[in-house]
C-alpha positions in Angstrom: 52.5 -1.5 26.5 55.6 1.2 26.5 55.8 2.7 30.3 57.9 5.1 31.8 59.8 4.8 34.7 56.9 4.7 37.6 54.6 2.3 35.0 53.0 5.1 33.6 51.2 3.7 30.3 53.0 5.6 27.0 51.8 3.5 24.3 48.7 1.1 23.7 48.5 -1.2 20.6 45.8 -3.9 20.5 46.2 -7.8 18.7 45.4 -10.6 18.2 46.6 -13.1 21.2 48.8 -15.5 18.5 51.1 -12.1 17.9 54.5 -12.2 19.4 55.4 -8.7 21.1 58.4 -8.8 19.3 56.8 -8.5 16.2 54.5 -5.5 17.1 57.3 -3.5 18.9 58.4 -1.0 15.7 54.5 0.0 16.2 54.7 0.6 20.0 57.6 3.1 19.7 55.6 4.3 17.0 52.5 4.8 18.9 53.7 6.9 22.3 51.0 10.0 23.1 54.3 12.3 24.2 57.5 14.1 22.6 60.9 12.4 23.8 63.2 15.6 25.1 65.4 15.6 22.5 68.7 16.4 25.5 67.7 13.7 27.4 69.7 9.9 26.6 66.4 7.2 26.5 66.6 4.0 28.0 64.3 1.3 26.5 64.7 -2.2 29.0 63.2 -5.5 27.7 63.5 -9.1 28.0 65.5 -11.8 26.8 63.0 -11.8 23.8 63.6 -8.3 22.8 67.4 -9.8 22.2 67.4 -10.2 18.3 69.5 -8.2 16.3 66.3 -6.8 14.3 64.4 -5.7 17.7 67.7 -4.4 18.6 68.1 -2.8 15.3 64.6 -1.3 15.8 64.7 -0.2 19.3 68.3 2.1 18.4 67.2 2.8 15.0 64.4 5.4 17.3 66.7 6.1 19.7 66.3 4.4 22.4 70.0 2.8 24.1 69.0 -0.8 25.0 68.9 -2.5 28.2 68.0 -6.4 27.5 68.7 -8.3 30.4 67.5 -12.0 31.4 66.0 -12.9 34.3 69.4 -14.4 36.0 71.2 -11.8 35.2 69.1 -9.5 37.0 69.0 -11.8 40.1 72.7 -12.7 39.9 72.9 -8.2 39.9 70.5 -8.0 42.4 72.9 -10.8 44.8 76.0 -8.9 44.3 74.7 -5.8 44.8 71.6 -5.5 47.1 70.8 -2.0 46.8 70.3 -2.4 42.4 66.8 -2.2 41.3 65.6 -3.9 38.3 64.3 -1.8 35.7 62.2 -4.0 33.4 59.8 -5.1 35.5 57.4 -1.9 35.6 55.6 -3.1 33.2 53.9 -6.2 35.2 53.2 -3.3 37.6 51.3 -1.2 35.1 49.8 -4.7 33.7 48.4 -5.3 37.4 47.0 -1.5 37.2 44.8 -2.8 34.2 43.7 -5.9 35.3 41.8 -4.0 38.2 39.3 -2.3 35.4 36.9 -5.3 35.1 35.4 -3.2 31.9 38.7 -4.3 29.3 39.8 -7.1 31.9 38.5 -9.5 29.9 37.3 -8.5 26.4 34.0 -8.5 25.4 33.6 -5.7 22.6 33.5 -6.6 19.6 34.9 -3.2 17.6 38.7 -2.6 18.5 38.1 1.1 17.9 36.0 0.0 21.1 38.7 -1.8 23.4 41.0 0.5 22.2 39.2 3.6 23.9 39.0 2.0 26.8 42.2 1.0 27.3 42.6 4.5 26.8 40.4 5.5 28.9 42.2 3.5 31.5 45.5 4.8 30.8 44.6 8.4 31.5 42.6 7.2 34.8 46.4 5.7 36.1 48.6 8.1 34.7 46.4 11.0 36.5 46.3 8.7 39.4 50.5 9.1 39.4 50.5 12.2 38.6 48.3 12.6 41.8 51.1 11.0 44.2 54.0 12.9 42.1 52.5 16.9 42.5 50.5 15.8 45.7 
């Protein structure tokens, strides 16, 4: 899953539980549902798993500026600058919002298309709720 700075889902990909996230990076970046602004530089924050050269090459080739940090680095920056906020943990908030939809918390659907439709519906509800907060 790829989210924006507020935790709103931008891309969802369903894979088997035994697949690592890094192997699906290119697919997740291709499945973004909105157009990216061309005049603004886009940052992509990720954890240590995306530190390898193939993942960094994929991030750069898609036009993003990679920000890949270890957990300890962010803790140290927080100690040095108390007003600094970690950026990559926004995705954890989005996971929490998805967990509130009991129908998708445990996957009972046999077809991946059905499960993907439920995920997209949940993502649309999450996006609608976040836009309501922003635009009143």
